[in-house]
C-alpha positions as CSV (number, residue, x, y, z in Angstrom):
1,X,48.4,15.5,-62.3
2,X,50.7,14.5,-65.1
3,X,50.6,15.9,-68.7
4,X,48.0,14.2,-71.0
5,X,49.6,11.7,-73.3
6,X,46.5,10.0,-74.7
7,X,44.9,10.4,-78.2
8,X,44.1,14.1,-78.9
9,X,41.1,13.1,-81.1
10,X,39.3,12.1,-77.9
11,X,40.1,15.5,-76.3
12,X,38.6,17.3,-79.3
13,X,35.5,15.2,-79.3
14,X,35.1,15.5,-75.5
15,X,35.0,19.3,-75.7
16,X,33.4,19.5,-79.1
17,X,36.2,21.9,-80.2
18,X,39.6,21.6,-81.9
19,X,42.0,22.0,-79.0
20,X,44.7,19.9,-80.6
21,X,45.5,22.6,-83.2
22,X,45.5,19.8,-85.8
23,X,44.2,20.9,-89.2
24,X,42.5,17.5,-89.7
25,X,40.7,17.6,-86.4
26,X,37.7,19.5,-87.9
27,X,37.0,16.7,-90.3
28,X,37.1,14.2,-87.4
29,X,34.7,16.2,-85.4
30,X,32.2,16.5,-88.3
31,X,32.2,12.7,-88.8
32,X,32.2,11.8,-85.1
33,X,30.4,14.7,-83.4
34,X,29.7,12.9,-80.2
35,X,31.8,12.4,-77.0
36,X,34.2,9.4,-76.9
37,X,33.5,6.3,-74.9
38,X,30.9,3.6,-74.7
39,X,27.9,5.9,-74.2
40,X,29.1,8.7,-76.5
41,X,26.5,7.9,-79.2
42,X,23.5,7.6,-76.8
43,X,20.8,9.9,-77.9
44,X,18.7,12.1,-75.6
45,X,19.2,15.2,-73.5
46,X,22.7,15.8,-72.4
47,X,23.5,15.9,-68.7
48,X,23.3,19.5,-67.5
49,X,26.5,20.6,-66.0
50,X,26.6,22.2,-62.5
51,X,28.1,25.6,-61.9
52,X,31.3,23.9,-60.7
53,X,31.2,21.6,-63.8
54,X,30.9,24.6,-66.2
55,X,34.0,26.3,-64.7
56,X,36.0,23.0,-64.6
57,X,35.2,22.5,-68.2
58,X,36.5,25.9,-69.2
59,X,39.6,25.5,-67.2
60,X,40.3,22.1,-68.8
61,X,39.7,23.6,-72.3
62,X,42.3,26.3,-71.7
63,X,44.8,23.8,-70.3
64,X,44.4,21.5,-73.3
65,X,44.5,24.4,-75.8
66,X,48.0,25.3,-74.6
67,X,49.2,21.7,-75.1
68,X,47.8,19.9,-72.1
69,X,49.8,21.6,-69.3
70,X,50.2,19.9,-65.9
71,X,47.6,21.1,-63.3
72,X,50.3,22.2,-60.9
73,X,52.0,24.3,-63.6
74,X,48.8,25.8,-64.8
75,X,47.8,26.8,-61.3
76,X,51.1,28.6,-60.9
77,X,50.2,30.7,-63.9
78,X,46.9,31.6,-62.3
79,X,48.5,32.5,-59.0
80,X,51.1,34.7,-60.7
81,X,48.3,36.4,-62.8
82,X,46.1,37.0,-59.7
83,X,49.0,38.9,-58.0
84,X,49.8,41.0,-61.0
85,X,48.3,44.4,-61.8
86,X,45.5,44.5,-64.4
87,X,42.8,42.1,-65.4
88,X,43.7,38.6,-64.1
89,X,42.2,36.8,-67.1
90,X,44.2,38.9,-69.6
91,X,47.4,38.6,-67.6
92,X,46.9,34.8,-67.5
93,X,46.5,34.6,-71.3
94,X,49.6,36.8,-71.7
95,X,51.7,34.5,-69.5
96,X,50.6,31.5,-71.5
97,X,51.3,33.3,-74.8
98,X,54.8,34.1,-73.7
99,X,55.7,30.4,-73.3
100,X,58.4,29.5,-75.8
101,X,56.5,26.5,-77.2
102,X,53.5,28.8,-77.9
103,X,55.8,31.3,-79.6
104,X,57.3,28.6,-81.8
105,X,53.8,27.6,-82.7
106,X,52.6,31.1,-83.3
107,X,55.5,31.8,-85.7
108,X,54.5,28.7,-87.8
109,X,57.7,26.7,-87.0
110,X,55.4,24.0,-85.6
111,X,51.9,23.0,-86.6
112,X,50.8,22.3,-83.0
113,X,52.0,23.4,-79.6
114,X,52.9,19.8,-78.8
115,X,55.1,19.6,-81.9
116,X,56.7,22.9,-80.8
117,X,57.4,21.4,-77.3
118,X,59.0,18.4,-78.9
119,X,61.2,20.6,-81.1
120,X,62.4,22.6,-78.1
121,X,63.0,19.6,-76.0
122,X,65.1,18.0,-78.8
123,X,67.3,21.1,-79.1
124,X,66.1,22.5,-82.4
125,X,65.3,26.0,-81.2
126,X,67.7,28.9,-80.3
127,X,66.8,32.0,-78.3
128,X,69.2,34.9,-78.9
129,X,71.7,32.4,-80.4
130,X,71.7,30.0,-77.5
131,X,69.9,26.6,-77.3
132,X,66.9,26.6,-75.0
133,X,65.3,23.2,-74.3
134,X,62.7,24.3,-71.8
135,X,59.2,24.7,-73.4
136,X,57.9,26.9,-70.6
137,X,60.8,29.4,-71.1
138,X,59.2,32.9,-71.0
139,X,60.2,35.1,-73.9
140,X,61.0,38.8,-73.5
141,X,60.6,41.8,-75.9
142,X,63.6,41.8,-78.3
143,X,64.2,38.0,-78.1
144,X,65.2,36.3,-81.4
145,X,63.7,32.8,-81.8
146,X,65.1,30.6,-84.6
147,X,65.7,27.1,-85.8
148,X,69.3,26.1,-85.3
149,X,71.2,26.0,-88.7
150,X,71.5,22.2,-88.6
151,X,67.7,21.8,-88.4
152,X,66.8,24.1,-91.3
153,X,67.1,21.2,-93.8
154,X,64.5,19.0,-92.0
155,X,61.7,18.7,-94.6
156,X,58.9,18.9,-91.9
157,X,60.3,22.2,-90.5
158,X,60.7,23.6,-94.1
159,X,57.1,22.7,-94.9
160,X,55.8,24.2,-91.6
161,X,57.3,27.6,-92.0
162,X,56.8,27.9,-95.8
163,X,53.1,27.1,-95.4
164,X,52.4,29.7,-92.8
165,X,50.2,32.6,-93.7
166,X,52.0,35.8,-92.6
167,X,48.6,37.3,-91.8
168,X,48.1,34.7,-89.1
169,X,51.2,35.9,-87.1
170,X,50.1,37.9,-84.1
171,X,51.1,41.6,-84.1
172,X,53.5,41.1,-81.1
173,X,55.7,38.8,-83.2
174,X,57.7,39.3,-86.4
175,X,58.6,36.5,-88.8
176,X,61.6,36.2,-91.1
177,X,60.6,33.1,-93.2
178,X,63.8,33.2,-95.3
179,X,66.0,32.8,-92.2
180,X,63.7,30.6,-90.1
181,X,63.6,33.3,-87.5
182,X,61.1,35.3,-85.5
183,X,61.4,38.2,-83.1
184,X,59.3,39.3,-80.1
185,X,58.6,43.0,-80.9
186,X,56.0,43.6,-78.1
187,X,54.2,41.9,-75.3
188,X,50.9,40.2,-76.2
189,X,47.9,42.4,-75.4
190,X,44.6,41.3,-76.9
191,X,45.0,37.6,-77.2
192,X,42.8,35.8,-79.7
193,X,42.2,32.1,-78.9
194,X,41.6,29.5,-81.6
195,X,38.4,28.3,-79.8
196,X,36.1,30.3,-77.4
197,X,37.0,29.9,-73.8
198,X,35.3,31.7,-70.9
199,X,38.4,32.9,-69.1
200,X,36.3,34.4,-66.3
201,X,35.1,31.0,-65.5
202,X,38.7,29.8,-65.2
203,X,39.4,32.6,-62.7
204,X,36.3,31.7,-60.7
205,X,37.2,28.0,-60.7
206,X,40.5,28.7,-59.0
207,X,39.0,31.4,-56.7
208,X,36.6,28.8,-55.3
209,X,38.8,25.8,-54.8
């Protein structure tokens, strides 16, 4: 399955949660708090999801939350997590958090993970002084992530990093706003997601298919 390229407002409305990371999405949901499509406004009891449907829904939520990853790629993360020591759900989230596009987003250099992916693909991001244009690149402790010097005058990037609240930076990352730079000081441990996701359901989904 390819990566989702449609309108993200429909994704937010479909799941009833802000998975797009857009600040304006909450207002859209409050105005249009029903699923997209021809029958989205139909009143009455919602169709009850099956056990499979519930688990599929949580899996899709997590995929879209991290920017709409491809199914094949997302499944590889699960398979790696299931073979690792420790809680499979926690390991899965840690692997997703260590993606370079997620780190650029967490540091406030981008306002959404999709914007972070685009910045990386266009060569705006350096890791340890070298250009990395692979959004799925996995960061390590000690890595320095920064905007390349030629990109530090871009108004959008300046606005992004200046508006970030330092308190929102996760404890495993360190931000140097003045130099458009961040550092990985630890591995992610307790991951706090922007929206509630039942990660155990995600694990059960892949364990059954």
